[in-house]
C-alpha positions in Angstrom: 44.7 -33.9 -80.1 43.6 -37.0 -81.9 40.2 -37.0 -80.1 39.6 -33.3 -81.2 40.3 -34.2 -84.8 38.0 -37.2 -84.6 35.3 -35.1 -83.1 35.6 -32.4 -85.7 35.5 -34.9 -88.5 32.3 -36.4 -87.1 30.5 -33.1 -86.2 31.9 -30.4 -88.4 28.7 -29.9 -90.4 26.7 -29.5 -87.3 29.2 -27.1 -85.8 29.1 -25.0 -89.0 25.3 -24.9 -88.8 25.4 -23.8 -85.2 27.9 -21.0 -85.9 25.9 -20.0 -89.0 22.8 -19.7 -86.7 24.8 -17.5 -84.3 26.1 -15.4 -87.3 22.5 -14.9 -88.6 21.3 -13.9 -85.1 24.1 -11.3 -84.7 23.6 -10.1 -88.3 19.9 -9.6 -87.7 20.6 -7.7 -84.5 23.1 -5.4 -86.2 20.6 -4.7 -89.0 18.0 -3.7 -86.5 20.4 -1.5 -84.6 21.5 0.3 -87.8 17.9 1.1 -88.7 17.0 -1.4 -91.3 13.3 -1.4 -90.3 11.3 0.4 -93.0 10.4 -0.4 -96.5 12.5 -2.8 -98.5 15.3 -2.5 -96.0 13.2 -4.5 -93.5 13.7 -7.5 -95.7 17.3 -7.8 -94.5 16.6 -8.5 -90.8 13.7 -10.7 -91.7 16.0 -12.7 -94.0 18.6 -12.9 -91.2 16.0 -14.4 -88.9 14.9 -16.8 -91.6 18.6 -17.8 -92.0 18.7 -18.4 -88.3 15.6 -20.6 -88.5 17.0 -22.4 -91.5 20.3 -23.2 -89.6 18.4 -24.6 -86.7 15.9 -26.5 -88.8 18.6 -27.8 -91.1 20.6 -28.9 -88.1 17.8 -31.2 -87.0 16.4 -32.3 -90.4 16.9 -35.9 -91.2 14.6 -36.7 -94.2 15.4 -35.6 -97.8 12.1 -33.6 -98.1 12.9 -31.5 -95.0 16.5 -31.0 -96.1 15.2 -29.8 -99.5 12.9 -27.4 -97.8 15.7 -25.8 -95.7 17.9 -25.6 -98.8 15.2 -23.6 -100.6 14.9 -21.3 -97.6 18.7 -20.8 -97.6 18.5 -20.0 -101.4 15.9 -17.4 -100.7 18.1 -15.8 -98.0 21.0 -15.8 -100.4 18.8 -14.1 -103.0 17.8 -11.4 -100.5 21.5 -10.7 -99.9 22.1 -10.3 -103.7 19.1 -8.0 -103.9 20.6 -6.0 -101.0 23.8 -5.5 -103.0 21.8 -4.1 -105.9 20.1 -1.7 -103.5 23.3 -0.6 -101.9 24.8 0.2 -105.3 21.9 2.4 -106.3 22.7 6.1 -106.1 21.1 8.0 -103.2 18.1 10.2 -104.0 18.7 13.9 -103.1 17.0 14.9 -99.9 16.4 11.4 -98.6 19.2 11.5 -96.0 18.5 13.4 -92.9 22.0 13.6 -91.6 25.3 13.5 -93.4 26.7 10.0 -93.3 28.8 7.7 -95.3 27.1 5.7 -98.1 26.1 2.2 -97.2 28.9 -0.4 -97.7 28.1 -1.8 -101.1 29.0 -5.4 -100.4 27.7 -5.8 -96.9 24.5 -7.6 -97.9 26.7 -10.4 -99.3 27.2 -11.5 -95.7 23.6 -12.9 -95.9 24.4 -14.7 -99.1 27.7 -16.0 -97.9 26.2 -17.4 -94.6 23.3 -19.0 -96.5 25.7 -20.7 -98.9 27.9 -21.9 -96.1 24.7 -23.2 -94.3 23.6 -25.1 -97.5 27.0 -26.7 -97.9 27.1 -27.8 -94.3 23.6 -29.2 -94.5 24.5 -31.2 -97.6 27.7 -32.5 -95.8 25.8 -33.9 -92.9 26.3 -37.7 -93.0 23.3 -38.6 -91.0 20.7 -37.2 -93.4 19.1 -38.8 -96.4 20.7 -37.5 -99.6 18.3 -34.7 -100.8 19.5 -34.4 -104.3 19.5 -37.9 -105.6 17.3 -38.8 -108.6 14.4 -41.1 -108.0 
């Protein structure tokens, strides 16, 4: 048990980034399967794939400049999630729906934002990278 605890303490940030990458991959697949492919809805699966790339890129980034870049990408993904909440809260236009269905879950896009914030925290916690936010 002691070895597991030691391993987790040393590698937790990398493990969180790996699981975030998997989460973004699954999130993107779900969005594509639920028809988020046209118009502004297409931003969601694109943001999920960008989050996937950011998790992998952030996992292997070492220099402060690269870490800052991936942090900005993660912030953009989080912003897309917040914009998705605003879109889900808008009332449906009459005649737009072709089949009766439940309204979209209003807070579902926050999954993108939450994963992106988790990614950013894990990236900042990686001990082997140069500190990206220190003043010069």
